[in-house]
N, C-alpha and C positions, 0 to 999 in steps of 0.2 A: 129261732129257726137253726136245724141243722144242716149244713150244705158238705156237699163232697164234690171233691176235686176230681176229674176225670182226664189224665196225662196219656194221652195214648199215640199211637203211629199210625198215620193213617196212608192211603195211597191215593195220588191225584187219579181221579177219572173211575175209582173202583166205589161207585157209590153204592152200590147194593153191599160188599164187603165192610164199607163204613160206617153205613146204618146198622150193620149186624153188631161191629165192635160197639157200638152206643148202646144199643139193646142189651148187650152185655154187660156192659159197664153199668148202668141203669139196675140190671136184674141184682149185679154184684153189689149195690149200695142203697137196696131197695128200703134201709132203713131211715134214708135223709129225705128231709123235705125237699132239698133241691139237687139237682147235679150238674155241675158248669162244666161244659167243656169248651174246648179250642174255636178259632179263627176258621172258618170254613171247614168245619171237621164233617159234614155231608159229604162234599164233594173231595175233598181234600186241597192242601194248600201249599204252594201257590199253582192253581191251575190256569193261569197266562191266557193265551187267546183261547184255548176251549171254550171260557164263557160266553164266548162271540156265538157259538154255535148254538141257534135255537133247539135242538134237539135234545142238546146240555141242560139249557136251561130249563126243559121242560121234565126232564128226567131226576134235576135235583131236586125242585118244585113238587114234583108229584113225590118223591120220595120221603122230604119232610112232611107232607099231609099224612102220606101213611105211617110215618113213625109217630106222629101225633095219636093216631088210632092205636097204633101197637105199644105204644106207652100209657095208655088209658090208667091202668091200674096202678102204675111204678111212680116212683116220686116226677116233680116237675123236672122238668131236661131243659139247660139255656143251651143252644147249640148254633152253628155258625153255618150258613147256607148262603149261596148267592139268591135274589130274589128279585122278580121282576114285576113291578107295579107301575100303573100308568105307563106302560112303553119304558120304563126306566130302570134299566140295572144295577142293583145293589150288594154290596157287602154287607150281609144283614147276621144279625144275632137274635135268635127267635125262641120265645118262652111258649113251650109246649106243656101245658094242661088239663088233667080231665078228658083227652081226646082233643083237642084243638090247641091251635096254636094263637095265645092269649095276648102275646107283647111280641111287638115288632121292632127294632133299633137298627136305622141304618149307620152305617161307619160314615164319619162326617170327614174327619181329617184322613184323605188319601196319600200315600206315601209316594213320592217319584222322584226317586234319585236311588242311588247304587243298584240293588237289585229289583228295585220296586218298579213297576211302573202303573200303578193301579188308576191313576186319571185317565190313562189310555182305554181300557174298558168298564169302569164303573164310574155311577154319579153318585156326587157327593150326597148323602143324608141331612137330614136336619138337626141342630145343637141336639143332645140329648136331654131328656127329662128324669128326674125321680117319678117312680111310680108305686103304688101301692101293690104288697104281694104279700100273705100272709101274715099280716100285721106288722108289716115292717115297709121303712123307705127304700126301696131297691134302684140302684142305678146299674147300667151297663156303658161299658166301653169299649169298641174293638181297638184292640193295639195301639196305632199310630194317635188313636184319639186321647189315650193317655198323656202322652208328650206334648198336648197343647192345651194352655191353660187357659184360652176361649172355651175349649168343650169339658176340662173339668171343673170351672167356675160353676156351669151350668147346674153341676149335683150337688152342691153345698146345700147342708142338710139331709141328704142321704144318711141310711143307717148302714148300709153295704155297697160296696160297689164291687161289680164283676168285671172283670178284665178277661174279653177272649183274645188270645193271642197267637201269632204265625212268626214268633220272632227269632230270627235265624241266628245261629250263633257265631260270633266272635269272640276274640281272646280278651276284648274289652267291654262285653256287653253286660255281663251278669252283674256287675256293681252298678251300672247304667241305670238299669232297669228299677233296682231296688230304691237308688236315689228318687228319682221319678216317682216311684209308688208312694213314698215316704210324704214327698212333696204334695201330692196327689191326698194322700190321708188326713195330713195336717192342716190343706186349706179346705178341706171337704168335711172333715168332722166325722167322715165315714170308716170303716172296717173296709180292707182292700181284698177280694178274690183274685187273684192273678195266675190264671191258667195257660200254659206253653204247650203247645204240641212237643214230640220228641219225635226221631228219626231223619233221614235223607230221603230229598228229592232232587235229583241230578245231583248239580254244584252245591246245594242248599243244604246245610244239618241245621236240625233243631235239637236243643240241647234238653227242653222240659225246663227243671230245675223251678216248678211253680212254687208259689208262696202264699201262706194269708200273713196278713200285718194288722195291726190295731191300729186306732185313729190317731195313736201316737207315732205312728211309723216305723213301730219294733214289730218283726218279724215273729210271729208265733208259732209258724209252721211252716219247715222248709222241706219242701218235697226233692228227694234225690235228682239228680241230671241222669240224662241217659237212660232213663227205663221208664217202662209204662206201670203205671200207679193208678188205681183206683182208691178213693176213700175221702178221711176226713182227717187223717195225720199218716204221716209217712216219715221211718226213717233215712235222714240223710247220709251221705258218705263221701269221703274225699278221695279225690281220683286226680289223675291227667287230664283235664278237660279239653286239651288238644290233641292228647293220643286218641282219647275215645271220640272226638269229632272225625278223624280219620278212619277210625275200624267202623262209625256209625253210616259213614258217607258211605266206605265201599261195601259194606256189608248189603244197607238198600239198596244201592242200584245193581247189584247183582241178583239178591234174591227176587228182587221187585219187576224185575226184567228178565226171570226164568232163565238165566245163565246157570248152567251145572257146576259152574266152579272157573278159577282164573288161572292162568297161563303168566308166567314172567320170565325174562332173562336175570340169572343169578350170576353175576359175574366178580362175586366175591369184594367190595366196594360196599359202601355205607348205606348208598341209597337204596341200593337192592335187597341187602340185607333187610334194612327195615320195612321197605316193603312187603317182603315176605312174611317177615313177623306180624305187621297188620292185616295181613288177608288170612293167615291161621287163627287171629284173635276174633278176624270177622267171621269168617267161615267154617272152620276147622281144618285141621291138616288132612282131611281125607279130600278135600276141595282145593287142594294147593298143587301147582305142578311147574316144579322150575328147571331150568333148564340153561344149561353152562353151554359157550358158544367158543371156545377157545379159538386165538388163531397162533400165528408164529410168535405174537408180541405178549402173548398172557404170559404171566410169570407165576413161578410153580406154586408161589406166596397165596396166589390169587385161586389156584383150583383148588389146593387145599383149603383155603378158606371158606370157599362156597361150597364144598363137598361137607366141611364139618359146621356150618349154618344150617344146611339142609337136614342133618343128622340131629342135630339139635332140635330143629322144629318137626321133625319128624317126617317131612314133606316128601311126596315122589320127586326123584331128582337122576336127571339124564345130562349126559354131556354130548354135545352135537359138534364136531368141529368144523370149521366155515371154510378152511383152505381151499380144499379140494372146489368148491363154487369161487373162490375168491381167484384162484389161480386159472380158471377156465375164464372169467369174465377178463381179468389182466390179460390174456390173451388176445382178446380181444379189442379191448378198448387202450390198455398202455394208461392206464392213468398214473398222475404224479402225485406228491404235496397231498394238499388238503383232500382233492378228491379219490384220492387213494385211502386215505384215512374214512372218509365217508362211507364208499362203495362197502367196506368190511360192517359196519352199523348197519348200514341199508339189507345187507344179506341176511345178518341177525334178524333185522324185521319180517323180511320172507319165511325165514324160516318161524318164528313166531307163530305170522298168520297162517303161515298154513297148518301148522299143528292147531291151531285154533278151528279151521274151517273144519279140520277132520274130526275133532273131538267137540267141538261146541262152545268150549271153555272161553272164555273172553280174555286177552292179553290185557293186561294192566302193564303201563309204560312205569319208569322209575324215575324220572327227571325231577328237579325240585326245583323252586321259584327261582333262584338263584342263576341257575342253567336257562331255564324258560325266559327271564328276564333278558340276558345278553345275548341269546341265541347260540349257546353253547350246548346246542344238541342237533341232531340231525334228521330231517325232514324226512321221513320213510324208513327213519331207522328206529333209533334209542326213541323217537315221540309215536310210533305209532302205538295203538292201542284202542282200548274203548275207554278207558279211566283212569285218571293220572291222581293218585292219591296224594302226590307230593306236590301237586302242581302250586300250591299256595304256600309252601314250606320251605323258608329259607334254606341253607346248606348248614350254619350256624343251629340253626332250631332242629333239624334231621340229628345231628350230633347230639343234642341234650337228650332228643326224643329217645334218640339210642341206650343212651345211659340210665335214663328212667327204666325202659322197658327190661333193661338187663337187671336191675333192682327187684325187679318182680319176678325173675327166675331168668338164667342166664340163657340166652339164646341165640346171642350174636357173637362171634368168636371176639376177642380184644382186639389181635392185629387188624380185622379188618375196622375197628376204631382207631387204632394209633398212626395206619401207615398213612403216607401222602396220596391224596386221590387221584386217580387217574384214568384216564379213559382206555389205555392201552390200545390207543393205534399205531404207534410207532416205537421205537428202541426209547427207553430212559424217558417217557413223556410223564406230566405231572398237569393237574390244573393250572397249577401257578405258573405256567410255561405260558399262558394265555391269558389269565385272567389276574386281578392282584387278589392278595391275600383273603379268603372269606370272610374273616371279620370284618375287614376295611369294605370289601364289596358289598355286604348285607347291609350295612350300616348306611353306605351312599343310596344304595337303592331303596331303602324304606323313607330316607329323605326325597327321592325324588318321585318314588309312588306313592306312598300311604300321605306325605304330605306335602306333594308338590313343588317341592322346594326349587328355585332357581340355582343354577351352577353357583352362583356368587354368594348366596345365602349358605348353600353347603361348602364354600370352601372359607366362608367366616366362620364355620362352626369347626376350622382346623385342618379340612383335607387338601390334599395335596390338587391344586389345578387341573394340573395336566391329567391326573387319574381320574378327578371327576368330569370333565369333559369327555375322556376317552369313555367312560360308562355310560354317562348320557347318549351318547352317538350308538351305542352296542344296544341299548335300551330299545332306541328309536329304530333301528334298522330291523331289529327281530321280530319288528310285529307282524308281519307276514306270515313268519312262524307260527307265532301264538293263536292267530286265527285258525290255523289249521291243528292245533294242538287237541287231544281230547279233553272232556269236562274232567274237572277234579274236584277236591273239596274244598269249601271257603272255609278258611279259619280268621283272614287279617280283615281290618277293615277296607282293604279294597284288594280284593283279587282279581286277576286279568281274568277278561270276558265280559259280563253284565256291570261288571263293578267300575270297569275302565275301559272307556270305549273311543279308542284313539283310531285317527286316520291312518291308513297303510302309508299313501302317499302324502308325504308330510315334508316340509321345508323349514320349520318353526324352530 
């Protein structure tokens, strides 16, 4: 049996557009016996509370029935959709052949952790069983079902197991998927067809990276990450997955939501330069507009570096000084200290949002995870915007990404990378006046956030207790800021937002 994989980029709620993609893929691989698509491919994944709307349920199901008829003379299609049966709503895999739905498989293991809350909206289906199709015993699993031994055990004796996935990217995920698929292949004696979607959906990105595995657990076909691919084989390529995740997340957020382009403040620092490069790679230079907003504290180096970075990227660049607005506000408010510093950031936010209102372009904020963690960011200032590409990117990771991107072609001036990070909101200011060195800060934050370690456990790993306690307090005190931050690309195992839901009012 000839099986094709359809690794596609769907849009949640665009049922008509998704069905058109499915049909186009079926015609592209019309010499196959079966084409396997990803989880909830008809309605898009994850649809969240859209699935609770009766009109959405009906539209999805009617689309599947119409698709079956439209694909009457095409290969059999194994698609994903929501499905209502006996007043129970399921996450379903549906096999379409000869104009009909000939097999239904409902997801059994509903994930309810991290970004997933499927138990809230779906009913669990029965355990899967192999069934006959074109002379083979076929098994079907839907994403999380492959991770449960009880589920995979039921498919022992199948010749081929098709796994429909909506598996979000994080930096550790790829190896885990392949390890689990290999365990399933060896336990069942079946070949594995693993199909994952590609593209961005709000804060989640999907890397694709579909594959075919034999019964011994050896990969025989590895499909590329970050690309739409349809066929029986494809050539994989080496790339920086983290960088591609950021590009994909920003690209799809902007394009799927209909923004004509993006705006950002280009300060002459690492973060804004990296975001500008990501934006160009995601959208093209003609859709990126950078603004330098100098104050009396802005150094000559920063002015030169921002201008050079914009030139290297080929993007629109303008300078709008904030001094007139700052002096006008200070004449009324007479702010001092931190309040005087933060009003400068908020003036910049107002400028960017004003330009956004005027042009329709979306503001991208440039803060990173290290800053978001400890509150080293200004509400309604540098935190304003519609999307934050670096929201889940630690500062040390940002430096690594800048080095990698320059190796592909120099777009960020060397001095931006080598000079000490600074917000330039007062004379001779550097980030390390207020924070531990970033390598130390990031190491502590990863233990606090991703590993949920206690202060004592972190101190036991060799970190100074006073520093750990200080970082933990800053992390806790900044929760209210993070609740008001724009969405951003998830790349780690525990991103802020749906991954990590801590109370704002918290004395633990």
